[in-house]
N, C-alpha and C positions, 0 to 999 in steps of 0.2 A: 504494500500500500504506500502511495506517495504521501509525504507530509502535506498538510493543508497549506495552500498559498492563496491568500485573499485575492479574489478576482479584481477588486478595485486597485490593487497595487501592481498589477501585471502590465499596465499600460507602458509601452516602451518609451524611454526618455526621448526628448526631442533630438538629441544627438549624443552619441557615446563619446566620452572624453578621451583624449589621447592617453596612451599608456605611459607617456613621458619617459623619465630617465630609467625607470625600472625595466622597461622592455627595450634593451639595447638592440640596435639594428643588426641583422645578420649580414654576412658579406654580400657583395653585389651578385655573386654567383648563386646565392641562396643555399649553400651547402654547409657553411660553418655556423654552428649554433653558438649563442651566447651562453656561457657557463658561469654560474655564481655559486657561492657557498651558503649552506644553511648551518646554523649553530644553535645548540641548546645553551641558553644563557646561564652562566654562573657568575655570582657577584664578584666584581673586580676584573672580569675578563675583558679583553680588548676586542673590539669589532672593527671591521672595515666598512667603508661606505657602501660597498656592493652587497654586503651580507644581508641575509634574511635571518632574523633572530627569533627563536621560539620564546614565548613569554615565560617569565620566571621571576622570583623575588628580586627586586632591585633593577629590573630591566628598564625602568623609567630613566635611569641615568644614561643609558645609551640609545634610547628610543630615537633621538634626533640625529644619531651618528651613523645609522645603518639604513639600508634601502627599505626596510619594512619589518614589522613585528607580526609574528604568526600567533594568533590567539586560538589555539586548538579547542580549549574547553571553557574559556572565560566568558563572562556574560556581557551584556550591552554596556553596563556601567564600567567594566574593566576596559572595554574598547574605547570608551570616551576618555578614560584616564590616560591611556597610551597616546591617543591623538592629542590631548591637551599637553602631554609631555613632549610633543614635537615629532611624533612618528610620521614619516611621509605617507605611509600606508599601513593599515591594520588589516590583516587577512583573518576574517571571522570564520570560525568553524562551527561547532555544535550549536552555538547560540542562534545562528542563521538557519541551521538545519531544523531546529525545533520550533522556530518562530520567524517566519520570513519578514514580518513587519520590523524586525530589528534593523534590517538593511534599509528599509524605507526611511526610518528615523535617522540613522547614521548618515545616509546620503544627504538628506535634507539639511542636517545640521553642519556637516563637515565637508560636503562636496564629494561627488562620485569618484574623483581621481584619488581620493585618500582611502577608499573603501574597497577591499578585496575579499575574496572567498578562499578559505582553505578546506581541502577535502581529501582525506585518505580514501583510497579506492581499492577494490579487488574484484576479481571475476565473480560474477553472480553465479551462485550454485543453482543447479537444476534439480527440482524435485519432481517425482512422478506420482500420478494419482489414477485410480481406476474409475472409469465412467461406466456405471452399471445400466444406464438407460440409453437405448439406441433404437433406431428404426428396425434393425435386423435382430434385435434381442440378443446381442452378444456384448461382452465386455471389451472395452478399449482402454489403452493406457495413454495418457496425455502428459506432456511435460508442462512445467510451470511457466516456461517461456520458450519461444521458438528460436530466438536469435541470441548469440553471445552478447553479453553486456557487462559493463563495469557498474558496480553499485557503490554508493557512499557507505562507509562504515563509521562506527563511533570510535572515539579515541581509544577505547579499551579493546577494539578489534571486533566487537559484536556487530552483527548484521542489522541493516535498517530496511533493506529491500528497495531503497530509493535509487532509481536509475540515475547514474552520474550525468550523462549527457543532458537528460531532461532537466535535472535540478540546476546544473550550472547555467543552462540557458535561461531558466526562470530567474535565477539570481542576476543575470546580466540584464534582463528586462526590468528588474527592480532598480537598476542603477549601478551595481557593482562593476568595477572597471578592470579588475585584475584577478587572476585565478591561479592559485598554487595547488597542484595535486601531487600526491605521492602514491605511486602504484608500482608493483613489480611487473615488468614487461618480460614475459617468459617464453612466448612462442608467437607464431604468425598471427594467431587470433588476436592476441594483445597488441601486436604491431598495427593490425588493421583498425582496432578500436582507438589506438593512439592517433593514427592518421586522421580518423574521422573527427576526433576531438580537436585536433590542431586545425582542421579545416573549419570547424565551427567557431573557434575562439581566436584563431590567429596568434599574433604576437602578444596578446593579453594573457596567454596560457604559459605558465611555468610548470614544468613537470620533472619529478625526481623519483628515485626509488623509494619504496616503503621499507622493505627489510633487506633487499638484496645488496650485498656489499660490493660486488663488482659488476655493475650493469653493463650490458653490451651496447655501448653508446654508438658504435658504428651502425648497428642495426636500428637503433632509435632514430638516428639521423637519416639514414638511407631509406628506410621503409616506414618508420613511424612518423617521419617528416618533422621531428622535433626541432624547434627553433630556439627555445629558451629552456635550459636545463639547470636544475638545482641539485647540488650534490652535498652529502655529509662531508665532514672535514677530511676523513681518510681518503675517500674517493676524489675529493677536490684537490688534494695534494698531488694526485696523479693526473691532473687535468691536461697537462701538456701532452703526455703520451696518449691519453684518451682522445684528445682532439686530433692528434696525428693519425691515429687509427681510424677515426671517423672520416677524416679527409681522404685517406687512401681508399676507403670502402665506398665513398660517395660516387 
C-alpha cells in the first residue's frame, strides 16, 4: 500500500528549481559521473564542502560547511533546525515518507532548492497467492506484482511496500528538488531500474550503495546511466581508480 499523499499538495510547482552546486555537471561526453562522499557525522570531525553528512549530535556546527545534511529519521522540527543552522540542503527521509505534507511546509518556508529527499531502497520481494475462484473452476497462482521494482525501506531495513519511482516522483511534484538514494545494484535488473530512475530525475538524483562495499561503478555508469554518485568514505578513497575503471568501460 502506498502512503497517503494529499491530492491538494500534488499540484506541480510552476517551475522546478535548478539543482545548483550540489549537482555538478558531468563531462561534455556524458560518461564521467560526479562523485562525492557521504559521512556519518561524529562530533569534532572535519567535513569538506562537497560532502553529504548524515545527521548526528552536534552536526549543526558543520551544517553550513558541507553540501547537505541527510536526515534519515529526524522529524520536521529537526529539519528546520538544520536549515536554520545554515545547511544548503536537508535530505528528508522517514518524516516525508510518513507525512508528505512535511515537504509542503518545508518548501514553503525555506525554498525548494534547500529541500531534498533521502530514500534507502531495495528490490521489492514477490509474494504468491492462490486464487480459488475462476471461470474454469481451477486454482491459479498470482504474484504480488508483475514487474521488478525498487521499494523504499525504513531506516531499520523493514519493508514499506512503497514503490520508489512513484514516491520520488510524488515528492518532486510537492517541490523537493534533490534526491539521494542508497541501493545495492547487483544485477541487470537493478541496472535497468537505475537507468529508469536516472531518466526520471536526471541530475537531481544522487545514488550510492546501501550495504555493498565495492560497487561496480563501471556498470553503474555504462548501463545504469548514473551521473551523480555518492560513496562511503572507504569507497570514496578509491574514487580515482573507480573513475578510471568507469571511463574504460564506458
